[in-house]
BASEFI-760866 format. One record per residue (C-alpha): chain; x, y, z. Coordinates in nm, 3 decimals, decimal comma, always signed. Example, Ala and Ser with C-alpha at 12.3 -4.5 7.8 and 13.67 -1.06 7.14 Angstrom:
A/+1,230/-0,450/+0,780;
A/+1,367/-0,106/+0,714;
REM end
This chain:
A/+0,000/+0,000/+0,000;
A/+0,149/+0,332/-0,108;
A/+0,106/+0,689/+0,010;
A/-0,177/+0,757/-0,235;
A/-0,366/+0,450/-0,118;
A/-0,333/+0,550/+0,248;
A/-0,460/+0,900/+0,176;
A/-0,745/+0,760/-0,033;
A/-0,836/+0,541/+0,262;
A/-0,886/+0,847/+0,475;
A/-0,545/+0,891/+0,641;
A/-0,395/+1,236/+0,677;
A/-0,102/+1,286/+0,439;
A/+0,140/+1,362/+0,723;
A/+0,032/+1,052/+0,916;
A/+0,055/+0,841/+0,600;
A/+0,408/+0,963/+0,529;
A/+0,512/+0,899/+0,890;
A/+0,371/+0,546/+0,872;
A/+0,563/+0,463/+0,555;
A/+0,886/+0,600/+0,704;
A/+0,829/+0,388/+1,015;
A/+0,770/+0,084/+0,798;
A/+1,092/+0,140/+0,606;
A/+1,291/+0,197/+0,926;
A/+1,153/-0,114/+1,098;
A/+1,217/-0,328/+0,790;
A/+1,576/-0,200/+0,773;
A/+1,618/-0,296/+1,138;
A/+1,475/-0,643/+1,071;
A/+1,713/-0,694/+0,778;
A/+2,013/-0,597/+0,991;
A/+1,904/-0,831/+1,272;
A/+1,870/-1,113/+1,018;
A/+2,225/-1,046/+0,900;
A/+2,340/-1,109/+1,258;
A/+2,301/-1,479/+1,170;
A/+2,603/-1,438/+0,942;
A/+2,793/-1,267/+1,222;
A/+2,718/-1,545/+1,469;
A/+2,808/-1,809/+1,211;
A/+3,146/-1,653/+1,138;
A/+3,220/-1,585/+1,504;
A/+3,137/-1,939/+1,615;
A/+3,313/-2,104/+1,321;
A/+3,631/-1,905/+1,380;
A/+3,642/-1,978/+1,753;
A/+3,603/-2,354/+1,699;
A/+3,801/-2,613/+1,505;
A/+3,808/-2,641/+1,126;
A/+3,670/-2,996/+1,124;
A/+3,336/-2,870/+1,257;
A/+3,292/-2,557/+1,046;
A/+3,024/-2,696/+0,815;
A/+2,823/-2,813/+1,115;
A/+2,840/-2,467/+1,273;
A/+2,722/-2,304/+0,951;
A/+2,433/-2,548/+0,916;
A/+2,317/-2,491/+1,273;
A/+2,313/-2,115/+1,230;
A/+2,117/-2,150/+0,908;
A/+1,866/-2,392/+1,057;
A/+1,815/-2,176/+1,366;
A/+1,667/-1,913/+1,140;
A/+1,477/-2,159/+0,923;
A/+1,313/-2,344/+1,212;
A/+1,269/-2,027/+1,416;
A/+1,086/-1,862/+1,126;
A/+0,846/-2,151/+1,076;
A/+0,767/-2,236/+1,438;
A/+0,749/-1,876/+1,550;
A/+0,497/-1,814/+1,271;
A/+0,286/-2,118/+1,363;
A/+0,301/-2,101/+1,744;
A/+0,549/-1,854/+1,888;
A/+0,406/-1,522/+1,774;
A/+0,061/-1,608/+1,912;
A/+0,210/-1,710/+2,247;
A/+0,413/-1,390/+2,259;
A/+0,180/-1,128/+2,112;
A/-0,161/-1,294/+2,108;
A/-0,454/-1,200/+2,328;
A/-0,319/-1,189/+2,683;
A/-0,422/-1,451/+2,939;
A/-0,358/-1,336/+3,297;
A/-0,033/-1,168/+3,203;
A/+0,129/-1,506/+3,141;
A/+0,081/-1,604/+2,777;
A/-0,093/-1,513/+2,454;
A/-0,382/-1,739/+2,353;
A/-0,486/-1,620/+2,009;
A/-0,329/-1,610/+1,662;
A/-0,202/-1,966/+1,624;
A/-0,126/-2,081/+1,266;
A/-0,216/-1,735/+1,133;
A/-0,059/-1,448/+1,329;
A/-0,193/-1,196/+1,078;
A/-0,537/-1,267/+1,228;
A/-0,425/-1,054/+1,525;
A/-0,426/-0,744/+1,304;
A/-0,692/-0,476/+1,349;
A/-0,939/-0,364/+1,083;
A/-0,665/-0,164/+0,910;
A/-0,429/-0,462/+0,900;
A/-0,210/-0,324/+1,178;
A/-0,044/-0,478/+1,484;
A/+0,096/-0,228/+1,735;
A/+0,080/+0,053/+1,480;
A/+0,261/-0,131/+1,200;
A/+0,137/-0,342/+0,911;
A/+0,105/-0,700/+1,039;
A/+0,377/-0,843/+0,816;
A/+0,628/-0,579/+0,924;
A/+0,566/-0,635/+1,294;
A/+0,574/-1,015/+1,260;
A/+0,897/-1,034/+1,060;
A/+1,068/-0,793/+1,298;
A/+0,995/-1,020/+1,594;
A/+1,077/-1,332/+1,394;
A/+1,439/-1,229/+1,347;
A/+1,471/-1,164/+1,720;
A/+1,343/-1,513/+1,798;
A/+1,602/-1,666/+1,567;
A/+1,877/-1,466/+1,740;
A/+1,784/-1,611/+2,080;
A/+1,801/-1,964/+1,940;
A/+2,134/-1,923/+1,763;
A/+2,320/-1,812/+2,077;
A/+2,321/-2,172/+2,197;
A/+2,495/-2,328/+1,898;
A/+2,840/-2,194/+1,995;
A/+2,829/-2,320/+2,353;
A/+2,729/-2,670/+2,237;
A/+2,966/-2,674/+1,941;
A/+3,181/-2,967/+1,829;
A/+2,999/-3,249/+2,008;
A/+2,622/-3,216/+1,957;
A/+2,412/-3,435/+1,728;
A/+2,267/-3,231/+1,444;
A/+1,920/-3,387/+1,482;
A/+1,921/-3,309/+1,854;
A/+2,013/-2,949/+1,787;
A/+1,728/-2,914/+1,538;
A/+1,487/-3,039/+1,802;
A/+1,619/-2,785/+2,053;
A/+1,602/-2,500/+1,803;
A/+1,235/-2,572/+1,738;
A/+1,163/-2,606/+2,111;
A/+1,306/-2,266/+2,208;
A/+1,097/-2,101/+1,937;
A/+0,780/-2,254/+2,083;
A/+0,818/-2,313/+2,457;
A/+1,084/-2,072/+2,586;
A/+1,140/-1,747/+2,399;
A/+0,773/-1,659/+2,327;
A/+0,660/-1,709/+2,687;
A/+0,913/-1,484/+2,855;
A/+0,886/-1,255/+2,553;
A/+0,515/-1,217/+2,632;
A/+0,596/-1,122/+2,990;
A/+0,837/-0,853/+2,875;
A/+0,715/-0,732/+2,533;
A/+0,370/-0,882/+2,481;
A/+0,179/-0,701/+2,753;
A/+0,249/-0,961/+3,021;
A/+0,300/-0,924/+3,393;
A/+0,658/-0,797/+3,385;
A/+0,573/-0,516/+3,146;
A/+0,282/-0,423/+3,373;
A/+0,523/-0,397/+3,668;
A/+0,743/-0,154/+3,473;
A/+1,027/-0,392/+3,386;
A/+1,237/-0,241/+3,107;
A/+1,428/-0,435/+2,844;
A/+1,426/-0,214/+2,539;
A/+1,587/-0,440/+2,281;
A/+1,648/-0,772/+2,456;
A/+1,941/-0,799/+2,699;
A/+1,717/-1,035/+2,894;
A/+1,439/-1,126/+2,648;
A/+1,685/-1,240/+2,380;
A/+2,039/-1,264/+2,512;
A/+2,000/-1,388/+2,868;
A/+1,737/-1,636/+2,750;
A/+1,983/-1,773/+2,495;
A/+2,269/-1,763/+2,745;
A/+2,083/-1,968/+3,006;
A/+1,981/-2,224/+2,744;
A/+2,348/-2,237/+2,646;
A/+2,447/-2,296/+3,008;
A/+2,202/-2,584/+3,054;
A/+2,280/-2,741/+2,718;
A/+2,659/-2,729/+2,764;
A/+2,632/-2,867/+3,119;
A/+2,415/-3,163/+3,021;
A/+2,624/-3,227/+2,712;
A/+2,958/-3,231/+2,894;
A/+3,297/-3,098/+2,782;
A/+3,471/-3,177/+2,455;
A/+3,721/-3,462/+2,449;
A/+4,057/-3,327/+2,563;
A/+3,923/-3,010/+2,723;
A/+4,030/-3,121/+3,073;
A/+4,319/-3,344/+3,172;
A/+4,300/-3,621/+3,433;
A/+4,356/-3,371/+3,713;
A/+4,070/-3,156/+3,584;
A/+4,292/-2,872/+3,463;
A/+4,187/-2,681/+3,154;
A/+4,354/-2,757/+2,824;
A/+4,305/-2,481/+2,570;
A/+4,142/-2,580/+2,240;
A/+4,215/-2,285/+2,009;
A/+3,977/-2,184/+1,735;
A/+4,100/-2,237/+1,383;
A/+4,053/-1,892/+1,231;
A/+4,069/-1,565/+1,424;
A/+4,015/-1,367/+1,104;
A/+3,674/-1,528/+1,048;
A/+3,586/-1,484/+1,416;
A/+3,682/-1,116/+1,402;
A/+3,476/-1,069/+1,086;
A/+3,180/-1,215/+1,273;
A/+3,222/-0,967/+1,557;
A/+3,251/-0,672/+1,317;
A/+2,930/-0,787/+1,144;
A/+2,753/-0,821/+1,478;
A/+2,861/-0,474/+1,595;
A/+2,737/-0,328/+1,265;
A/+2,405/-0,514/+1,284;
A/+2,355/-0,420/+1,649;
A/+2,259/-0,070/+1,538;
A/+1,960/-0,235/+1,372;
A/+1,901/-0,449/+1,678;
A/+1,889/-0,154/+1,919;
A/+1,790/+0,145/+1,707;
A/+1,543/-0,065/+1,511;
A/+1,363/-0,159/+1,832;
A/+1,197/+0,183/+1,829;
A/+0,993/+0,037/+1,536;
A/+0,958/+0,400/+1,436;
A/+1,178/+0,674/+1,291;
A/+1,199/+0,863/+1,619;
A/+1,424/+1,155/+1,711;
A/+1,618/+0,952/+1,970;
A/+1,770/+0,710/+1,717;
A/+2,104/+0,891/+1,738;
A/+2,100/+0,874/+2,118;
A/+2,039/+0,497/+2,107;
A/+2,317/+0,454/+1,851;
A/+2,554/+0,654/+2,071;
A/+2,490/+0,454/+2,388;
A/+2,516/+0,129/+2,192;
A/+2,847/+0,225/+2,037;
A/+3,004/+0,374/+2,350;
A/+2,919/+0,069/+2,561;
A/+3,071/-0,164/+2,305;
A/+3,385/+0,049/+2,277;
A/+3,429/+0,072/+2,655;
A/+3,381/-0,302/+2,697;
A/+3,632/-0,381/+2,425;
A/+3,891/-0,153/+2,581;
A/+3,840/-0,295/+2,930;
A/+3,861/-0,655/+2,809;
A/+4,187/-0,568/+2,633;
A/+4,332/-0,403/+2,945;
A/+4,224/-0,681/+3,182;
A/+4,370/-0,957/+2,964;
A/+4,690/-0,759/+2,908;
A/+4,740/-0,722/+3,281;
A/+4,620/-1,073/+3,366;
A/+4,788/-1,274/+3,090;
A/+5,082/-1,052/+3,004;
A/+4,954/-0,992/+2,650;
A/+4,628/-0,847/+2,513;
A/+4,417/-1,151/+2,425;
A/+4,259/-1,131/+2,080;
A/+3,961/-1,362/+2,125;
A/+3,873/-1,226/+2,469;
A/+3,897/-0,866/+2,347;
A/+3,654/-0,939/+2,065;
A/+3,423/-1,116/+2,307;
A/+3,443/-0,800/+2,516;
A/+3,289/-0,610/+2,224;
A/+2,992/-0,847/+2,224;
A/+2,964/-0,830/+2,602;
A/+2,927/-0,452/+2,589;
A/+2,670/-0,471/+2,311;
A/+2,466/-0,728/+2,501;
A/+2,480/-0,533/+2,828;
A/+2,364/-0,201/+2,684;
A/+2,077/-0,351/+2,484;
A/+1,828/-0,333/+2,773;
A/+1,881/+0,032/+2,858;
A/+2,022/+0,184/+2,538;
A/+1,719/+0,414/+2,514;
A/+1,715/+0,511/+2,881;
A/+2,069/+0,580/+3,001;
A/+2,313/+0,862/+2,933;
A/+2,626/+0,833/+2,723;
A/+2,848/+0,826/+3,033;
A/+2,627/+0,563/+3,194;
A/+2,660/+0,356/+2,878;
A/+3,039/+0,379/+2,904;
A/+3,024/+0,258/+3,265;
A/+2,786/-0,029/+3,179;
A/+3,010/-0,132/+2,892;
A/+3,323/-0,110/+3,107;
A/+3,165/-0,333/+3,371;
A/+3,067/-0,587/+3,105;
A/+3,417/-0,583/+2,955;
A/+3,573/-0,671/+3,290;
A/+3,301/-0,914/+3,391;
A/+3,315/-1,121/+3,074;
A/+3,682/-1,208/+3,129;
A/+3,631/-1,338/+3,480;
A/+3,302/-1,505/+3,389;
A/+3,464/-1,703/+3,107;
A/+3,738/-1,811/+3,345;
A/+3,483/-1,914/+3,608;
A/+3,279/-2,137/+3,380;
A/+3,593/-2,279/+3,223;
A/+3,801/-2,346/+3,535;
A/+3,562/-2,361/+3,831;
A/+3,225/-2,475/+3,698;
A/+3,398/-2,700/+3,440;
A/+3,141/-2,613/+3,174;
A/+3,297/-2,619/+2,829;
A/+3,171/-2,321/+2,628;
A/+3,390/-2,291/+2,315;
A/+3,282/-1,936/+2,229;
A/+3,198/-1,789/+2,571;
A/+2,827/-1,755/+2,492;
A/+2,718/-1,819/+2,850;
A/+2,926/-1,527/+2,976;
A/+2,869/-1,287/+2,687;
A/+2,496/-1,335/+2,652;
A/+2,379/-1,485/+2,981;
A/+2,590/-1,308/+3,242;
A/+2,629/-0,975/+3,064;
A/+2,266/-0,976/+2,948;
A/+2,145/-1,011/+3,306;
A/+2,397/-0,755/+3,433;
A/+2,307/-0,493/+3,174;
A/+1,937/-0,532/+3,244;
A/+1,986/-0,487/+3,619;
A/+2,219/-0,190/+3,568;
A/+1,944/-0,017/+3,370;
A/+1,764/+0,015/+3,703;
A/+2,078/+0,170/+3,853;
A/+2,164/+0,424/+3,585;
A/+1,822/+0,522/+3,451;
A/+1,602/+0,747/+3,666;
A/+1,291/+0,603/+3,501;
A/+1,332/+0,244/+3,619;
A/+1,399/+0,076/+3,953;
A/+1,668/-0,170/+4,054;
A/+1,419/-0,396/+4,232;
A/+1,189/-0,434/+3,933;
A/+1,480/-0,499/+3,699;
A/+1,622/-0,761/+3,935;
A/+1,283/-0,930/+3,969;
A/+1,239/-0,945/+3,592;
A/+1,582/-1,099/+3,542;
A/+1,531/-1,353/+3,821;
A/+1,183/-1,460/+3,706;
A/+1,290/-1,494/+3,344;
A/+1,605/-1,685/+3,439;
A/+1,411/-1,926/+3,660;
A/+1,155/-2,009/+3,391;
A/+1,415/-2,052/+3,117;
A/+1,641/-2,262/+3,338;
A/+1,366/-2,508/+3,430;
A/+1,226/-2,535/+3,076;
A/+1,574/-2,576/+2,928;
A/+1,652/-2,862/+3,167;
A/+1,328/-3,034/+3,070;
A/+1,380/-2,987/+2,696;
A/+1,745/-3,091/+2,688;
A/+1,679/-3,391/+2,914;
A/+1,396/-3,514/+2,691;
A/+1,613/-3,472/+2,382;
A/+1,903/-3,650/+2,552;
A/+1,684/-3,946/+2,653;
A/+1,523/-3,980/+2,310;
A/+1,734/-3,858/+2,020;
A/+2,052/-3,833/+2,224;
A/+2,246/-3,508/+2,256;
A/+2,604/-3,616/+2,198;
A/+2,781/-3,773/+1,905;
A/+3,009/-4,074/+1,953;
A/+3,375/-4,043/+2,051;
A/+3,484/-4,140/+1,701;
A/+3,257/-3,881/+1,541;
A/+3,382/-3,608/+1,772;
A/+3,747/-3,690/+1,703;
A/+3,702/-3,706/+1,326;
A/+3,483/-3,396/+1,320;
A/+3,112/-3,341/+1,279;
A/+3,141/-3,224/+0,919;
A/+3,239/-3,569/+0,795;
A/+3,000/-3,777/+1,003;
A/+2,698/-3,549/+1,027;
A/+2,709/-3,390/+0,682;
A/+2,939/-3,603/+0,467;
A/+3,155/-3,307/+0,368;
A/+3,441/-3,084/+0,474;
A/+3,436/-2,705/+0,488;
A/+3,804/-2,715/+0,387;
A/+3,857/-2,980/+0,121;
A/+4,185/-3,177/+0,132;
A/+4,281/-3,052/+0,479;
A/+4,399/-3,301/+0,740;
A/+4,243/-3,245/+1,079;
A/+4,365/-3,347/+1,422;
A/+4,207/-3,330/+1,769;
REM end
């Protein structure tokens, strides 16, 4: 529908123009969030071993494919359908466009625009898990999980936060998804990696960590650059309107990421004697995740502080899960998305005068509890039926050969 059609339908020309601009802006945001799948794929592939690259790429592709289908059939209705007691949506299954009003709108946007925007966010939550469970998960089991998060996990807590549910009624604020997307994915990553167990060779007989370097830092860095670029769509696009505060949101997003990157570099330089490349790039993502909840509500200096905290925290969090908890997370997804997502959401209540620490803490705790329990149930069922883990031989040879009958790098010889 063009401008002439909207005016002919009775809409004021200024309102019609504003609507079309909002549509274009929201669609641009959705496209950028979709492209984050490429960033995650490159980041995860680079931080893991070459013999599993094809498997990583397939999982990131299928996260979006399955997320799109199941979110359309079930997830959108559960998240944005007619509210039932602040807990879940109960209308719009199999045809989410049926939730549109007489003008074909959902929340002030054409139904298709609003639905596709939330679809790409759902896929992002699902894809966070693939890196933490990399190099030893059955492909079929991962497909089952990816479908499950799009139906049973993300839409429910998403309804609480963004769909008019009880947390939104309490005043909980998560503008673009530090908790709704990133912490949800991070907790699923934690549960999945714990149940799955560490990769062969990750720990010696005494339980000490043995580093398993990724095969391509250049690809991993490219993934982080893509993600930083796309995050402007993730955060600024969450206005779903061409508002005057887009520049402010972009500034807080960028400053937090920069501060986190710098702090991760400094901490690793002091701690390890040299500035660690992979940890510094993970610091960038930590800052982006942390600021996502309050990017519209905090000042530039507050964003720098939030980012700096995330940049320090991610280093020690990765070490904790690696050395103390003995949970093998090849890409640090639990720390980047889970820990920093929760931290950034809570800090929004500290640095923004419009929101309270207590409400932010409650929202994080309630969401974490639900996701943790559901993730345990889902991964346990998958483990007892399909089976989560590949055989020892398959893991040693690489998942590309056994799961997909190919190699991402033809004629290369791979070792453990």
